[in-house]
C-alpha positions in Angstrom: 33.3 124.2 84.1 33.2 127.9 83.4 34.5 130.3 86.1 35.7 133.9 86.2 39.5 134.2 86.9 40.7 137.7 87.6 37.6 139.0 85.8 38.1 136.8 82.7 35.7 133.9 81.9 37.6 130.7 81.5 36.9 126.9 81.1 38.7 124.8 83.7 38.9 121.2 84.7 40.1 122.1 88.2 38.0 120.8 91.1 39.6 123.0 93.8 41.2 126.4 94.1 44.5 124.6 94.7 44.0 122.6 91.4 43.2 125.9 89.6 46.4 127.5 90.8 48.5 124.6 89.5 46.5 124.4 86.3 47.1 128.1 85.5 50.8 128.0 86.5 50.6 130.4 89.3 53.4 130.2 92.0 51.3 128.9 94.8 53.5 130.2 97.6 53.6 133.7 96.1 50.0 134.6 95.5 46.9 135.6 97.5 43.6 134.1 96.6 39.9 135.0 96.9 36.8 132.9 96.0 33.5 134.8 95.4 34.9 137.8 97.2 36.2 136.0 100.3 39.9 135.8 101.0 41.1 132.1 101.1 44.2 131.4 103.1 46.9 129.2 101.6 46.1 126.3 103.9 42.4 126.4 102.8 42.8 126.2 99.1 41.4 122.7 98.9 38.0 124.5 98.7 35.9 123.2 95.8 35.1 125.4 92.8 31.6 125.6 91.4 30.3 126.8 88.0 30.3 130.6 87.9 32.8 130.9 90.7 34.6 134.3 90.9 38.3 133.6 91.6 41.0 136.3 92.1 44.6 135.4 92.2 46.9 138.3 93.1 50.7 138.4 92.9 52.9 140.9 94.7 54.4 143.6 92.5 57.7 145.4 93.0 58.5 148.9 92.0 57.1 152.1 92.7 
């Protein structure tokens, strides 16, 4: 299915947000996630994706 990941259209076979994080090689414990503009806590990442979903995955940055 086609979704937007961090503003970039991609094709994914992931069924859930958790699957997408694994598929895209994000460090699950170190990222914050949002689905269609709504923050999704780590323990709720089993939420299903849908075609056209807007997903944001944010990693903390150091420096400053």
